[in-house]
Short mmCIF file of the C-alpha atoms (twelve columns), coordinates in Angstrom:
data_MODEL
# 
_entry.id   MODEL 
# 
loop_
_atom_site.group_PDB 
_atom_site.id 
_atom_site.type_symbol 
_atom_site.label_atom_id 
_atom_site.label_alt_id 
_atom_site.label_comp_id 
_atom_site.label_asym_id 
_atom_site.label_seq_id 
_atom_site.Cartn_x 
_atom_site.Cartn_y 
_atom_site.Cartn_z 
_atom_site.pdbx_PDB_model_num 
ATOM 1   C CA . MET A 1   2.978   7.687   11.507  1 
ATOM 2   C CA . ASP A 2   5.450   7.705   14.446  1 
ATOM 3   C CA . ASP A 3   4.716   4.972   16.941  1 
ATOM 4   C CA . ASP A 4   4.029   7.377   19.775  1 
ATOM 5   C CA . VAL A 5   1.801   9.761   17.828  1 
ATOM 6   C CA . PRO A 6   -1.944  9.002   18.020  1 
ATOM 7   C CA . LEU A 7   -3.676  8.985   14.657  1 
ATOM 8   C CA . VAL A 8   -7.325  9.266   15.796  1 
ATOM 9   C CA . ASN A 9   -10.818 8.918   14.376  1 
ATOM 10  C CA . PRO A 10  -12.531 9.193   17.769  1 
ATOM 11  C CA . GLU A 11  -15.313 6.656   17.321  1 
ATOM 12  C CA . VAL A 12  -12.814 4.105   15.893  1 
ATOM 13  C CA . ASN A 13  -9.787  4.298   18.131  1 
ATOM 14  C CA . PHE A 14  -10.491 6.559   21.114  1 
ATOM 15  C CA . ASP A 15  -8.170  4.416   23.261  1 
ATOM 16  C CA . HIS A 16  -5.183  5.399   21.199  1 
ATOM 17  C CA . LEU A 17  -5.169  8.747   22.966  1 
ATOM 18  C CA . SER A 18  -3.351  6.883   25.757  1 
ATOM 19  C CA . LEU A 19  -0.258  7.179   23.539  1 
ATOM 20  C CA . ILE A 20  -0.049  10.790  24.626  1 
ATOM 21  C CA . ASP A 21  1.365   9.601   28.013  1 
ATOM 22  C CA . GLU A 22  4.121   7.610   26.298  1 
ATOM 23  C CA . GLN A 23  4.815   10.475  23.892  1 
ATOM 24  C CA . ARG A 24  5.209   13.047  26.681  1 
ATOM 25  C CA . ARG A 25  7.408   10.678  28.663  1 
ATOM 26  C CA . LYS A 26  9.563   9.679   25.705  1 
ATOM 27  C CA . ARG A 27  9.992   13.187  24.285  1 
ATOM 28  C CA . LYS A 28  10.168  15.010  27.642  1 
ATOM 29  C CA . TRP A 29  7.526   17.650  26.767  1 
ATOM 30  C CA . ASP A 30  4.256   18.854  28.289  1 
ATOM 31  C CA . GLY A 31  2.320   19.249  25.026  1 
ATOM 32  C CA . ALA A 32  1.372   16.522  22.562  1 
ATOM 33  C CA . ILE A 33  1.018   15.857  18.841  1 
ATOM 34  C CA . VAL A 34  -2.171  14.178  17.887  1 
ATOM 35  C CA . THR A 35  -3.194  13.834  14.226  1 
ATOM 36  C CA . ASN A 36  -6.509  13.334  12.437  1 
ATOM 37  C CA . PRO A 37  -6.806  10.979  9.472   1 
ATOM 38  C CA . ASN A 38  -6.686  11.653  5.770   1 
ATOM 39  C CA . CYS A 39  -10.231 12.529  4.705   1 
ATOM 40  C CA . THR A 40  -10.783 9.391   2.765   1 
ATOM 41  C CA . THR A 41  -9.406  7.204   5.591   1 
ATOM 42  C CA . ALA A 42  -11.742 8.948   8.065   1 
ATOM 43  C CA . VAL A 43  -14.855 7.788   6.062   1 
ATOM 44  C CA . LEU A 44  -13.467 4.297   5.478   1 
ATOM 45  C CA . THR A 45  -12.405 3.536   9.009   1 
ATOM 46  C CA . LEU A 46  -15.599 4.782   10.574  1 
ATOM 47  C CA . SER A 47  -17.625 2.473   8.288   1 
ATOM 48  C CA . LEU A 48  -15.292 -0.467  8.943   1 
ATOM 49  C CA . LYS A 49  -15.245 -0.197  12.780  1 
ATOM 50  C CA . PRO A 50  -18.525 -2.009  13.357  1 
ATOM 51  C CA . ILE A 51  -17.512 -4.757  10.921  1 
ATOM 52  C CA . ALA A 52  -14.125 -5.162  12.577  1 
ATOM 53  C CA . ALA A 53  -15.696 -5.367  16.032  1 
ATOM 54  C CA . SER A 54  -18.379 -7.909  15.086  1 
ATOM 55  C CA . PHE A 55  -16.832 -9.965  12.300  1 
ATOM 56  C CA . GLY A 56  -13.082 -9.242  12.049  1 
ATOM 57  C CA . LEU A 57  -11.208 -8.067  8.983   1 
ATOM 58  C CA . LYS A 58  -8.983  -10.148 6.703   1 
ATOM 59  C CA . SER A 59  -8.757  -7.796  3.744   1 
ATOM 60  C CA . VAL A 60  -10.286 -4.526  2.527   1 
ATOM 61  C CA . VAL A 61  -10.435 -3.162  -0.995  1 
ATOM 62  C CA . MET A 62  -11.693 0.408   -1.468  1 
ATOM 63  C CA . SER A 63  -12.247 2.509   -4.572  1 
ATOM 64  C CA . SER A 64  -12.975 6.193   -3.891  1 
ATOM 65  C CA . MET A 65  -14.712 8.906   -5.849  1 
ATOM 66  C CA . GLN A 66  -13.399 12.049  -4.144  1 
ATOM 67  C CA . ALA A 67  -14.878 15.549  -4.182  1 
ATOM 68  C CA . ALA A 68  -13.089 18.441  -5.802  1 
ATOM 69  C CA . SER A 69  -12.990 20.354  -2.478  1 
ATOM 70  C CA . GLY A 70  -10.662 17.721  -1.101  1 
ATOM 71  C CA . ALA A 71  -7.882  19.068  -3.384  1 
ATOM 72  C CA . GLY A 72  -7.972  22.390  -1.512  1 
ATOM 73  C CA . TYR A 73  -7.681  25.830  -3.102  1 
ATOM 74  C CA . PRO A 74  -7.151  26.379  -6.018  1 
ATOM 75  C CA . GLY A 75  -7.592  22.627  -6.264  1 
ATOM 76  C CA . VAL A 76  -8.188  20.967  -9.663  1 
ATOM 77  C CA . ALA A 77  -8.314  23.224  -12.683 1 
ATOM 78  C CA . SER A 78  -11.951 23.504  -13.979 1 
ATOM 79  C CA . LEU A 79  -11.119 22.301  -17.471 1 
ATOM 80  C CA . ASP A 80  -9.466  19.210  -15.945 1 
ATOM 81  C CA . ILE A 81  -12.344 18.110  -13.691 1 
ATOM 82  C CA . ILE A 82  -15.478 19.160  -15.621 1 
ATOM 83  C CA . ASP A 83  -16.826 16.235  -17.736 1 
ATOM 84  C CA . ASN A 84  -13.964 14.160  -16.402 1 
ATOM 85  C CA . ILE A 85  -12.653 11.757  -13.738 1 
ATOM 86  C CA . ILE A 86  -8.969  11.897  -12.705 1 
ATOM 87  C CA . PRO A 87  -7.772  8.418   -11.681 1 
ATOM 88  C CA . PHE A 88  -4.771  9.632   -9.654  1 
ATOM 89  C CA . ILE A 89  -4.385  11.653  -6.405  1 
ATOM 90  C CA . CYS A 90  -0.743  12.001  -5.412  1 
ATOM 91  C CA . GLU A 91  0.135   9.750   -2.371  1 
ATOM 92  C CA . GLU A 92  -3.565  9.336   -1.502  1 
ATOM 93  C CA . GLU A 93  -3.696  5.513   -1.948  1 
ATOM 94  C CA . GLU A 94  -0.609  5.046   0.145   1 
ATOM 95  C CA . LYS A 95  -2.011  7.216   2.944   1 
ATOM 96  C CA . VAL A 96  -5.330  5.337   3.009   1 
ATOM 97  C CA . GLN A 97  -3.645  1.972   3.137   1 
ATOM 98  C CA . ARG A 98  -1.229  2.678   5.958   1 
ATOM 99  C CA . GLU A 99  -3.500  4.908   8.005   1 
ATOM 100 C CA . THR A 100 -6.355  2.419   7.944   1 
ATOM 101 C CA . ARG A 101 -4.202  -0.253  9.427   1 
ATOM 102 C CA . LYS A 102 -2.923  2.059   12.145  1 
ATOM 103 C CA . ILE A 103 -6.262  3.402   13.165  1 
ATOM 104 C CA . LEU A 104 -7.912  -0.003  13.244  1 
ATOM 105 C CA . GLY A 105 -4.922  -1.649  14.980  1 
ATOM 106 C CA . GLN A 106 -3.968  -1.812  18.584  1 
ATOM 107 C CA . VAL A 107 -2.318  0.980   20.591  1 
ATOM 108 C CA . GLU A 108 0.999   -0.847  20.345  1 
ATOM 109 C CA . ARG A 109 0.875   -1.863  16.674  1 
ATOM 110 C CA . SER A 110 -0.915  -1.590  13.356  1 
ATOM 111 C CA . ALA A 111 -3.500  -4.257  12.286  1 
ATOM 112 C CA . ASP A 112 -2.279  -7.034  10.062  1 
ATOM 113 C CA . PHE A 113 -5.205  -7.207  7.607   1 
ATOM 114 C CA . ARG A 114 -4.550  -6.240  3.987   1 
ATOM 115 C CA . VAL A 115 -5.794  -2.905  2.527   1 
ATOM 116 C CA . SER A 116 -5.837  -1.914  -1.189  1 
ATOM 117 C CA . ALA A 117 -7.009  1.523   -2.281  1 
ATOM 118 C CA . SER A 118 -7.732  3.096   -5.631  1 
ATOM 119 C CA . CYS A 119 -8.490  6.852   -5.479  1 
ATOM 120 C CA . HIS A 120 -10.113 9.142   -8.051  1 
ATOM 121 C CA . ARG A 121 -11.101 12.751  -8.240  1 
ATOM 122 C CA . VAL A 122 -14.650 13.394  -9.557  1 
ATOM 123 C CA . PRO A 123 -16.684 16.544  -10.328 1 
ATOM 124 C CA . VAL A 124 -18.563 16.593  -6.993  1 
ATOM 125 C CA . ILE A 125 -18.138 19.709  -4.762  1 
ATOM 126 C CA . ASP A 126 -18.209 18.060  -1.306  1 
ATOM 127 C CA . GLY A 127 -18.560 14.482  -0.090  1 
ATOM 128 C CA . HIS A 128 -16.315 11.476  -0.760  1 
ATOM 129 C CA . THR A 129 -18.003 8.284   -2.012  1 
ATOM 130 C CA . GLU A 130 -16.363 4.923   -1.486  1 
ATOM 131 C CA . ALA A 131 -17.028 1.466   -2.798  1 
ATOM 132 C CA . VAL A 132 -15.835 -0.947  -0.154  1 
ATOM 133 C CA . PHE A 133 -15.227 -4.730  -0.398  1 
ATOM 134 C CA . VAL A 134 -14.475 -6.566  2.751   1 
ATOM 135 C CA . GLU A 135 -13.229 -10.082 3.461   1 
ATOM 136 C CA . THR A 136 -14.260 -10.906 7.029   1 
ATOM 137 C CA . GLU A 137 -12.863 -13.428 9.511   1 
ATOM 138 C CA . LYS A 138 -16.328 -14.619 10.515  1 
ATOM 139 C CA . PRO A 139 -19.364 -15.114 8.241   1 
ATOM 140 C CA . ALA A 140 -21.093 -11.839 7.732   1 
ATOM 141 C CA . ALA A 141 -24.658 -11.723 6.324   1 
ATOM 142 C CA . PRO A 142 -25.604 -8.306  4.909   1 
ATOM 143 C CA . GLU A 143 -28.479 -7.901  7.305   1 
ATOM 144 C CA . ASP A 144 -26.157 -8.606  10.275  1 
ATOM 145 C CA . VAL A 145 -23.602 -6.074  8.982   1 
ATOM 146 C CA . ALA A 146 -26.406 -3.465  8.554   1 
ATOM 147 C CA . LYS A 147 -27.567 -4.124  12.157  1 
ATOM 148 C CA . SER A 148 -24.060 -3.796  13.565  1 
ATOM 149 C CA . MET A 149 -23.563 -0.498  11.725  1 
ATOM 150 C CA . ALA A 150 -26.961 0.952   12.672  1 
ATOM 151 C CA . GLU A 151 -26.472 0.074   16.395  1 
ATOM 152 C CA . PHE A 152 -22.847 1.242   16.530  1 
ATOM 153 C CA . LYS A 153 -21.995 3.795   19.287  1 
ATOM 154 C CA . ALA A 154 -18.628 4.679   20.736  1 
ATOM 155 C CA . GLU A 155 -17.052 6.777   23.444  1 
ATOM 156 C CA . PRO A 156 -17.800 10.158  21.859  1 
ATOM 157 C CA . GLN A 157 -21.516 9.221   21.898  1 
ATOM 158 C CA . LYS A 158 -21.338 7.847   25.477  1 
ATOM 159 C CA . LEU A 159 -19.639 10.996  26.635  1 
ATOM 160 C CA . MET A 160 -22.057 13.150  24.614  1 
ATOM 161 C CA . LEU A 161 -19.209 15.231  23.215  1 
ATOM 162 C CA . PRO A 162 -20.584 18.350  21.470  1 
ATOM 163 C CA . THR A 163 -19.343 17.536  17.941  1 
ATOM 164 C CA . ALA A 164 -20.158 13.726  18.049  1 
ATOM 165 C CA . PRO A 165 -23.089 12.811  15.888  1 
ATOM 166 C CA . GLU A 166 -25.885 10.882  17.613  1 
ATOM 167 C CA . GLN A 167 -25.548 8.141   14.993  1 
ATOM 168 C CA . PRO A 168 -21.938 7.838   13.634  1 
ATOM 169 C CA . VAL A 169 -22.900 5.331   10.907  1 
ATOM 170 C CA . VAL A 170 -26.277 5.854   9.176   1 
ATOM 171 C CA . VAL A 171 -27.599 2.900   7.119   1 
ATOM 172 C CA . ARG A 172 -29.852 3.595   4.170   1 
ATOM 173 C CA . SER A 173 -31.983 0.901   2.645   1 
ATOM 174 C CA . GLU A 174 -32.825 2.514   -0.724  1 
ATOM 175 C CA . GLN A 175 -31.212 0.872   -3.768  1 
ATOM 176 C CA . ASP A 176 -29.818 4.163   -5.041  1 
ATOM 177 C CA . ARG A 177 -28.424 5.626   -1.755  1 
ATOM 178 C CA . PRO A 178 -26.126 7.042   -0.382  1 
ATOM 179 C CA . GLN A 179 -25.544 9.933   -2.743  1 
ATOM 180 C CA . PRO A 180 -23.302 12.906  -1.947  1 
ATOM 181 C CA . ARG A 181 -25.926 15.616  -2.762  1 
ATOM 182 C CA . PHE A 182 -28.462 14.089  -0.319  1 
ATOM 183 C CA . ASP A 183 -26.342 12.395  2.325   1 
ATOM 184 C CA . ARG A 184 -23.126 14.328  2.857   1 
ATOM 185 C CA . SER A 185 -24.661 16.529  5.606   1 
ATOM 186 C CA . GLU A 186 -26.035 13.700  7.758   1 
ATOM 187 C CA . GLY A 187 -25.228 14.361  11.394  1 
ATOM 188 C CA . LYS A 188 -24.075 17.889  10.454  1 
ATOM 189 C CA . GLY A 189 -21.442 16.187  8.244   1 
ATOM 190 C CA . MET A 190 -19.997 14.043  10.999  1 
ATOM 191 C CA . SER A 191 -21.862 10.837  10.165  1 
ATOM 192 C CA . VAL A 192 -20.884 8.376   7.522   1 
ATOM 193 C CA . VAL A 193 -23.814 7.076   5.427   1 
ATOM 194 C CA . VAL A 194 -23.700 3.521   4.198   1 
ATOM 195 C CA . GLY A 195 -25.924 1.630   1.767   1 
ATOM 196 C CA . ARG A 196 -26.134 -1.141  -0.757  1 
ATOM 197 C CA . ILE A 197 -24.767 -3.594  1.827   1 
ATOM 198 C CA . ARG A 198 -24.648 -6.987  0.005   1 
ATOM 199 C CA . THR A 199 -22.713 -10.271 -0.274  1 
ATOM 200 C CA . ASP A 200 -19.625 -10.094 -2.447  1 
ATOM 201 C CA . PRO A 201 -19.229 -13.058 -4.918  1 
ATOM 202 C CA . VAL A 202 -15.418 -12.801 -4.940  1 
ATOM 203 C CA . PHE A 203 -14.479 -12.084 -1.294  1 
ATOM 204 C CA . ASP A 204 -15.761 -14.247 1.481   1 
ATOM 205 C CA . GLY A 205 -17.555 -11.261 2.891   1 
ATOM 206 C CA . ILE A 206 -19.579 -8.178  1.953   1 
ATOM 207 C CA . LYS A 207 -19.504 -4.994  -0.133  1 
ATOM 208 C CA . TYR A 208 -21.156 -1.605  0.373   1 
ATOM 209 C CA . ALA A 209 -21.076 2.071   -0.574  1 
ATOM 210 C CA . ALA A 210 -20.190 4.790   1.914   1 
ATOM 211 C CA . ILE A 211 -20.288 8.600   1.840   1 
ATOM 212 C CA . GLY A 212 -18.800 11.052  4.222   1 
ATOM 213 C CA . HIS A 213 -18.283 14.806  4.185   1 
ATOM 214 C CA . ASN A 214 -14.574 15.278  3.464   1 
ATOM 215 C CA . MET A 215 -14.501 18.875  4.901   1 
ATOM 216 C CA . VAL A 216 -16.232 17.915  8.156   1 
ATOM 217 C CA . ARG A 217 -15.724 14.268  9.234   1 
ATOM 218 C CA . GLY A 218 -12.639 14.171  7.045   1 
ATOM 219 C CA . ALA A 219 -11.118 17.423  8.244   1 
ATOM 220 C CA . ALA A 220 -12.171 20.261  10.594  1 
ATOM 221 C CA . GLY A 221 -14.968 18.314  12.404  1 
ATOM 222 C CA . CYS A 222 -12.790 15.332  13.075  1 
ATOM 223 C CA . ALA A 223 -10.079 17.630  14.502  1 
ATOM 224 C CA . VAL A 224 -12.522 19.369  16.827  1 
ATOM 225 C CA . LEU A 225 -13.937 16.037  17.978  1 
ATOM 226 C CA . ILE A 226 -10.381 14.838  18.716  1 
ATOM 227 C CA . ALA A 227 -9.802  18.011  20.840  1 
ATOM 228 C CA . GLU A 228 -13.062 17.361  22.694  1 
ATOM 229 C CA . SER A 229 -12.004 13.737  23.247  1 
ATOM 230 C CA . MET A 230 -8.668  14.903  24.597  1 
ATOM 231 C CA . LYS A 231 -10.325 17.331  26.986  1 
ATOM 232 C CA . SER A 232 -12.688 14.560  28.273  1 
ATOM 233 C CA . GLN A 233 -9.598  12.547  29.236  1 
ATOM 234 C CA . GLY A 234 -7.724  15.457  30.840  1 
ATOM 235 C CA . TYR A 235 -5.064  15.869  28.210  1 
ATOM 236 C CA . ILE A 236 -6.037  19.521  27.564  1 
# 
């Protein structure tokens, strides 16, 4: 979270890689520290980017249902997670709240919209599911949000980086999708799948469900894509 360390989800804030120049100058070294997001944040920020670009963000509330694999090995004890939901993941909510604002902010400063997260461990092997509620700055009809998501492309797609999915945000129209079992491997696990986009009666905005593969977009795959992005800009 240091000001000169890029926290990067490549389709969301590719331009933050420019902080490497400041970091090298300030710290007087030739290498660089660049970090990838928390796995839950990676899914959330990729789904939010088209909304932020088209409609602006005033506040975001997210409730996650996180896969057991996200706890690592040996992870959650089997008798704790089977037939159960655990409504607490240490420091997860705090990470999501601060990282989302940094990733969706400017190079110089974090965004000023509000973020509230509630994180839960569920008996799913892979794939984090998120229920997202967004208050937008401009009026956002569900069909317009779906269009902005479906048409979204970013620098990794324009540069045709090897790990970049052709479609970073995939929109499903079925009432009962996305589901982790069917949708976590979309785009070889690098895409976020979104569905149930609808108007929210409390916020002046929309709500939707999103799924991403926590071990790919949320971990190793995102790190590889960051390295490819750095190479494309001559940093490595």
